[in-house]
VOPATI-733012 format. One record per residue (C-alpha): residue in three letters; x negated, y, z negated. Coordinates in nm, 4 decimals. Example, Ala and Ser with C-alpha at 12.3 -4.5 7.8 and 13.67 -1.06 7.14 Angstrom:
pt res = ala&X = -1.2300&Y = -0.4500&Z = -0.7800
pt res = ser&X = -1.3670&Y = -0.1060&Z = -0.7140
% end
This chain:
pt res = met&X = -8.8896&Y = 11.4328&Z = -9.4624
pt res = ala&X = -9.2131&Y = 11.5284&Z = -9.5969
pt res = arg&X = -9.4902&Y = 11.7972&Z = -9.5806
pt res = leu&X = -9.8542&Y = 11.6932&Z = -9.5681
pt res = lys&X = -10.1136&Y = 11.9742&Z = -9.5938
pt res = ile&X = -10.4001&Y = 11.7564&Z = -9.4138
pt res = gly&X = -10.7273&Y = 12.0769&Z = -9.4172
pt res = arg&X = -10.5410&Y = 12.3767&Z = -9.3123
pt res = lys&X = -10.2863&Y = 12.2197&Z = -9.0801
pt res = thr&X = -9.9231&Y = 12.1048&Z = -9.1898
pt res = gln&X = -9.7561&Y = 11.8154&Z = -9.0501
pt res = val&X = -9.3729&Y = 11.7075&Z = -9.0971
pt res = ile&X = -9.3502&Y = 11.3590&Z = -9.1288
pt res = asp&X = -9.0644&Y = 11.1342&Z = -9.1785
pt res = cys&X = -9.1714&Y = 10.9191&Z = -9.4931
pt res = arg&X = -9.0790&Y = 10.5732&Z = -9.6337
pt res = glu&X = -8.8787&Y = 10.5271&Z = -9.9373
pt res = thr&X = -8.8417&Y = 10.1884&Z = -10.0275
pt res = ala&X = -9.1122&Y = 9.9519&Z = -10.0397
pt res = gly&X = -9.1111&Y = 9.7562&Z = -9.7125
pt res = leu&X = -8.8796&Y = 9.5871&Z = -9.4621
pt res = gly&X = -8.7601&Y = 9.9095&Z = -9.3383
pt res = leu&X = -8.8324&Y = 10.2494&Z = -9.4700
pt res = gly&X = -9.1026&Y = 10.1841&Z = -9.7337
pt res = gly&X = -9.3424&Y = 10.3146&Z = -9.9828
pt res = gly&X = -9.7064&Y = 10.2207&Z = -9.8966
pt res = leu&X = -9.8608&Y = 10.1998&Z = -9.5508
pt res = ala&X = -9.9570&Y = 9.8744&Z = -9.6013
pt res = gln&X = -9.6065&Y = 9.7270&Z = -9.6038
pt res = arg&X = -9.4807&Y = 9.5092&Z = -9.3125
pt res = asp&X = -9.2257&Y = 9.6294&Z = -9.1235
pt res = thr&X = -9.2894&Y = 10.0070&Z = -9.2182
pt res = phe&X = -9.2689&Y = 10.3153&Z = -8.9803
pt res = ser&X = -9.3414&Y = 10.6702&Z = -9.0623
pt res = glu&X = -9.2112&Y = 10.9375&Z = -8.7438
pt res = ala&X = -9.4496&Y = 11.2326&Z = -8.7004
pt res = glu&X = -9.2425&Y = 11.5553&Z = -8.5680
pt res = glu&X = -9.3500&Y = 11.5347&Z = -8.2242
pt res = pro&X = -9.3796&Y = 11.1600&Z = -8.0715
pt res = asp&X = -9.6859&Y = 11.1967&Z = -7.9024
pt res = leu&X = -9.8922&Y = 10.9149&Z = -8.0585
pt res = ile&X = -9.8067&Y = 10.6043&Z = -8.2207
pt res = val&X = -10.0465&Y = 10.3791&Z = -8.3987
pt res = leu&X = -9.9015&Y = 9.9826&Z = -8.4440
pt res = ser&X = -10.0591&Y = 9.8292&Z = -8.7369
pt res = met&X = -10.0676&Y = 9.4281&Z = -8.8257
pt res = gly&X = -9.8904&Y = 9.3585&Z = -9.1247
pt res = pro&X = -10.1163&Y = 9.3159&Z = -9.4197
pt res = ser&X = -10.2132&Y = 8.9942&Z = -9.5624
pt res = asn&X = -10.5699&Y = 8.8334&Z = -9.7141
pt res = arg&X = -10.7141&Y = 8.8890&Z = -9.4189
pt res = his&X = -10.4790&Y = 9.1605&Z = -9.2224
pt res = ile&X = -10.5278&Y = 9.4637&Z = -9.4242
pt res = thr&X = -10.4242&Y = 9.7842&Z = -9.2675
pt res = lys&X = -10.7192&Y = 10.0073&Z = -9.4816
pt res = pro&X = -10.8613&Y = 10.0786&Z = -9.1434
pt res = val&X = -10.5349&Y = 10.2155&Z = -8.9943
pt res = cys&X = -10.4973&Y = 10.4355&Z = -9.3255
pt res = glu&X = -10.8034&Y = 10.6573&Z = -9.2214
pt res = ile&X = -10.7825&Y = 10.6719&Z = -8.8690
pt res = thr&X = -10.4302&Y = 10.7992&Z = -8.8765
pt res = tyr&X = -10.5686&Y = 11.0658&Z = -9.1551
pt res = gly&X = -10.8210&Y = 11.1603&Z = -8.9098
pt res = leu&X = -10.6215&Y = 11.1576&Z = -8.6218
pt res = arg&X = -10.3549&Y = 11.4134&Z = -8.8278
pt res = glu&X = -10.6629&Y = 11.6460&Z = -8.9469
pt res = glu&X = -10.7195&Y = 11.6808&Z = -8.5622
pt res = gly&X = -10.3737&Y = 11.7843&Z = -8.5448
pt res = leu&X = -10.2087&Y = 11.5205&Z = -8.3280
pt res = gln&X = -9.9181&Y = 11.4309&Z = -8.3977
pt res = thr&X = -9.9042&Y = 11.0398&Z = -8.5328
pt res = ser&X = -9.6834&Y = 10.8112&Z = -8.6019
pt res = val&X = -9.7453&Y = 10.4889&Z = -8.7318
pt res = met&X = -9.5405&Y = 10.1359&Z = -8.7532
pt res = val&X = -9.6739&Y = 9.8337&Z = -8.9308
pt res = met&X = -9.5424&Y = 9.5352&Z = -8.7257
pt res = arg&X = -9.2639&Y = 9.2958&Z = -8.9008
pt res = ala&X = -9.4450&Y = 9.0141&Z = -8.7722
pt res = gly&X = -9.8126&Y = 9.1430&Z = -8.7086
pt res = val&X = -9.9880&Y = 8.8263&Z = -8.8661
pt res = gly&X = -10.1561&Y = 8.5422&Z = -8.6496
pt res = gly&X = -10.1378&Y = 8.5134&Z = -8.2813
pt res = ser&X = -9.8109&Y = 8.5474&Z = -8.0498
pt res = glu&X = -9.6142&Y = 8.1999&Z = -8.0003
pt res = asp&X = -9.6675&Y = 8.2261&Z = -7.6464
pt res = arg&X = -10.0552&Y = 8.1748&Z = -7.6917
pt res = pro&X = -10.2214&Y = 7.8549&Z = -7.5584
pt res = leu&X = -10.2438&Y = 7.6100&Z = -7.8824
pt res = ala&X = -10.0161&Y = 7.8486&Z = -8.0964
pt res = gly&X = -9.9956&Y = 7.7765&Z = -8.4529
pt res = gly&X = -9.9826&Y = 7.9185&Z = -8.8149
pt res = gly&X = -9.8978&Y = 8.3133&Z = -8.8561
pt res = ile&X = -9.6855&Y = 8.3751&Z = -8.5594
pt res = ser&X = -9.7264&Y = 8.7821&Z = -8.4595
pt res = gly&X = -9.4318&Y = 8.9238&Z = -8.2470
pt res = ile&X = -9.2218&Y = 9.2828&Z = -8.1602
pt res = ser&X = -8.8411&Y = 9.3396&Z = -8.1760
pt res = pro&X = -8.6433&Y = 9.5196&Z = -7.9812
pt res = his&X = -8.5751&Y = 9.7504&Z = -8.2637
pt res = glu&X = -8.9935&Y = 9.8326&Z = -8.2652
pt res = glu&X = -9.0013&Y = 9.8412&Z = -7.9389
pt res = lys&X = -8.7617&Y = 10.1231&Z = -7.8897
pt res = lys&X = -8.9662&Y = 10.3348&Z = -8.1521
pt res = met&X = -9.2450&Y = 10.2745&Z = -7.8855
pt res = arg&X = -9.0890&Y = 10.4073&Z = -7.6087
pt res = lys&X = -9.0237&Y = 10.7400&Z = -7.7691
pt res = his&X = -9.3891&Y = 10.7842&Z = -7.7516
pt res = lys&X = -9.7026&Y = 10.9238&Z = -7.5010
pt res = leu&X = -9.9547&Y = 10.6891&Z = -7.6536
pt res = ala&X = -10.0026&Y = 10.3647&Z = -7.8542
pt res = ile&X = -10.2799&Y = 10.2888&Z = -8.0354
pt res = ile&X = -10.2854&Y = 9.9158&Z = -8.1148
pt res = his&X = -10.4882&Y = 9.8095&Z = -8.4284
pt res = leu&X = -10.5985&Y = 9.4354&Z = -8.3699
pt res = gly&X = -10.8225&Y = 9.1956&Z = -8.5560
pt res = asn&X = -11.1199&Y = 8.9419&Z = -8.4802
pt res = val&X = -10.9827&Y = 8.6600&Z = -8.3232
pt res = phe&X = -11.0240&Y = 8.7072&Z = -7.9821
pt res = arg&X = -10.8174&Y = 8.4098&Z = -7.8973
pt res = his&X = -10.5108&Y = 8.5645&Z = -8.0952
pt res = phe&X = -10.5408&Y = 8.9166&Z = -7.9987
pt res = val&X = -10.5486&Y = 8.9534&Z = -7.6261
pt res = tyr&X = -10.2088&Y = 8.7638&Z = -7.6096
pt res = lys&X = -10.0496&Y = 8.9750&Z = -7.9248
pt res = ala&X = -10.1388&Y = 9.2937&Z = -7.7132
pt res = arg&X = -9.9560&Y = 9.1429&Z = -7.4160
pt res = asn&X = -9.6515&Y = 9.0608&Z = -7.6473
pt res = tyr&X = -9.6380&Y = 9.3817&Z = -7.7653
pt res = leu&X = -9.6805&Y = 9.5689&Z = -7.4091
pt res = arg&X = -9.4774&Y = 9.3411&Z = -7.2313
pt res = asn&X = -9.1430&Y = 9.5436&Z = -7.2021
pt res = val&X = -9.2360&Y = 9.9026&Z = -7.3041
pt res = glu&X = -9.4506&Y = 10.1046&Z = -7.0220
pt res = ile&X = -9.6719&Y = 10.2868&Z = -7.2681
pt res = pro&X = -10.0393&Y = 10.3485&Z = -7.2242
pt res = ala&X = -10.2178&Y = 10.2148&Z = -7.4560
pt res = ile&X = -10.5885&Y = 10.2017&Z = -7.6621
pt res = ile&X = -10.6960&Y = 9.8955&Z = -7.8281
pt res = val&X = -10.8987&Y = 9.9378&Z = -8.1563
pt res = cys&X = -11.0251&Y = 9.5872&Z = -8.2869
pt res = gln&X = -11.3035&Y = 9.4252&Z = -8.4454
pt res = ala&X = -11.4570&Y = 9.1792&Z = -8.2050
pt res = pro&X = -11.5777&Y = 9.2756&Z = -7.8869
pt res = val&X = -11.3652&Y = 9.2942&Z = -7.5690
pt res = gly&X = -11.3359&Y = 9.4151&Z = -7.2154
pt res = phe&X = -11.0813&Y = 9.5268&Z = -6.9895
pt res = glu&X = -11.1307&Y = 9.2046&Z = -6.7933
pt res = asp&X = -11.0328&Y = 9.0018&Z = -7.0936
pt res = phe&X = -10.7108&Y = 9.1415&Z = -7.1292
pt res = ala&X = -10.5785&Y = 9.1553&Z = -6.7775
pt res = lys&X = -10.7038&Y = 8.7770&Z = -6.7312
pt res = val&X = -10.3543&Y = 8.7016&Z = -6.9587
pt res = gly&X = -10.1688&Y = 8.9619&Z = -6.7811
pt res = val&X = -10.1816&Y = 9.2939&Z = -6.9586
pt res = leu&X = -10.2234&Y = 9.5716&Z = -6.6965
pt res = thr&X = -10.5436&Y = 9.7940&Z = -6.7155
pt res = glu&X = -10.7089&Y = 10.1295&Z = -6.6699
pt res = lys&X = -10.9929&Y = 9.8900&Z = -6.4778
pt res = phe&X = -10.8402&Y = 9.5520&Z = -6.3683
pt res = his&X = -10.5088&Y = 9.4092&Z = -6.2826
pt res = pro&X = -10.4099&Y = 9.1089&Z = -6.3711
pt res = asp&X = -10.3358&Y = 8.9967&Z = -6.0006
pt res = glu&X = -10.7224&Y = 9.0027&Z = -5.9551
pt res = phe&X = -10.7110&Y = 8.6949&Z = -6.1775
pt res = asn&X = -10.4048&Y = 8.5195&Z = -6.0241
pt res = val&X = -10.1847&Y = 8.5631&Z = -6.3325
pt res = pro&X = -9.8503&Y = 8.4970&Z = -6.2489
pt res = lys&X = -9.6105&Y = 8.8330&Z = -6.2204
pt res = ile&X = -9.3706&Y = 8.6813&Z = -6.5158
pt res = asn&X = -9.7079&Y = 8.7464&Z = -6.7329
pt res = his&X = -9.7293&Y = 9.0786&Z = -6.6418
pt res = thr&X = -9.6893&Y = 9.3797&Z = -6.8639
pt res = lys&X = -9.5101&Y = 9.7332&Z = -6.8392
pt res = gly&X = -9.7628&Y = 9.8913&Z = -7.1022
pt res = lys&X = -10.0937&Y = 9.9167&Z = -7.0003
pt res = val&X = -10.4362&Y = 9.9348&Z = -7.1596
pt res = val&X = -10.6245&Y = 10.2441&Z = -7.0819
pt res = asp&X = -10.8832&Y = 10.2386&Z = -7.3525
pt res = ile&X = -11.0836&Y = 10.0140&Z = -7.5599
pt res = val&X = -11.2650&Y = 10.1098&Z = -7.9170
pt res = thr&X = -11.4366&Y = 9.7932&Z = -8.1035
pt res = gly&X = -11.6399&Y = 9.7403&Z = -8.3969
pt res = val&X = -11.3752&Y = 9.8989&Z = -8.6660
pt res = ile&X = -11.3685&Y = 9.6026&Z = -8.9038
pt res = arg&X = -11.0210&Y = 9.4929&Z = -9.0632
pt res = gly&X = -11.0173&Y = 9.5522&Z = -9.4707
pt res = gln&X = -11.3175&Y = 9.8304&Z = -9.4291
pt res = thr&X = -11.3759&Y = 10.1444&Z = -9.4307
pt res = cys&X = -11.3780&Y = 10.2933&Z = -9.0654
pt res = pro&X = -11.7300&Y = 10.4620&Z = -9.0018
pt res = gln&X = -11.6582&Y = 10.8667&Z = -8.9167
pt res = ser&X = -11.8619&Y = 10.7672&Z = -8.5458
pt res = lys&X = -11.5693&Y = 10.4979&Z = -8.4983
pt res = ile&X = -11.2770&Y = 10.7850&Z = -8.5857
pt res = asn&X = -11.4462&Y = 11.0332&Z = -8.4026
pt res = glu&X = -11.4668&Y = 10.7928&Z = -8.1021
pt res = ile&X = -11.0696&Y = 10.7208&Z = -8.1383
pt res = ile&X = -11.0134&Y = 11.0937&Z = -8.1336
pt res = glu&X = -11.1759&Y = 11.1668&Z = -7.8545
pt res = lys&X = -11.0314&Y = 10.9455&Z = -7.6291
pt res = val&X = -10.6805&Y = 10.9997&Z = -7.7717
pt res = asn&X = -10.7037&Y = 11.3285&Z = -7.6815
pt res = tyr&X = -10.8673&Y = 11.2894&Z = -7.3139
pt res = trp&X = -10.5284&Y = 11.0368&Z = -7.2322
pt res = leu&X = -10.2914&Y = 11.2593&Z = -7.4074
pt res = asn&X = -10.4294&Y = 11.5319&Z = -7.1963
pt res = val&X = -10.4253&Y = 11.3217&Z = -6.8971
pt res = ile&X = -10.0486&Y = 11.2296&Z = -6.9548
pt res = lys&X = -9.9516&Y = 11.6148&Z = -7.0546
pt res = leu&X = -10.1358&Y = 11.7140&Z = -6.6979
pt res = glu&X = -9.9182&Y = 11.3790&Z = -6.5100
pt res = glu&X = -9.6095&Y = 11.4648&Z = -6.6988
pt res = lys&X = -9.6167&Y = 11.8929&Z = -6.5529
pt res = lys&X = -9.7132&Y = 11.7775&Z = -6.1948
pt res = asn&X = -9.4269&Y = 11.5472&Z = -6.1565
pt res = asn&X = -9.2063&Y = 11.8344&Z = -6.3362
pt res = lys&X = -9.3111&Y = 12.0886&Z = -6.0294
% end
């Protein structure tokens, strides 16, 4: 357990202790998880490789924590390439384990950091959200819209898979509520993009908390 002082605010984070595959030392290690004191927000990062560098996630996470947002980070054990259920599957195979799904379910909102290969990441998002009922903000490099996710079965804020005649078996429990594009993997994340992510996270956490308050009355 570590106390990190970011600006004038201190956050308690359950840090990694060994190098990857479980609790690990660096953020850019696959299958590592750093857990915030409060389960508000979880960031899902692709596993590291020559093409999937987690640098933007480090900067995004720092920006979120600097704003006082309780942020957990999970670097996926199998986060490289596309999911095996995508058309013309091949190369690196990404997926999510029941253990990773359990960690996601503890949180109110997810940020899913994806890449620049459109035919990979819409199915990857479907895979991550298939069994976890959680609202998610997609952060990626390629331009993409809500309809692109809905067409493969992902529930979204603006389009439903039924509008594209997607079989029920491919529908997700999780829902894409917002999208931030233009975040380049392996490159410094512009402050304007970090600000956009923070703005959208604050908006959706407020929506979620108001809904929780309403349901608890």
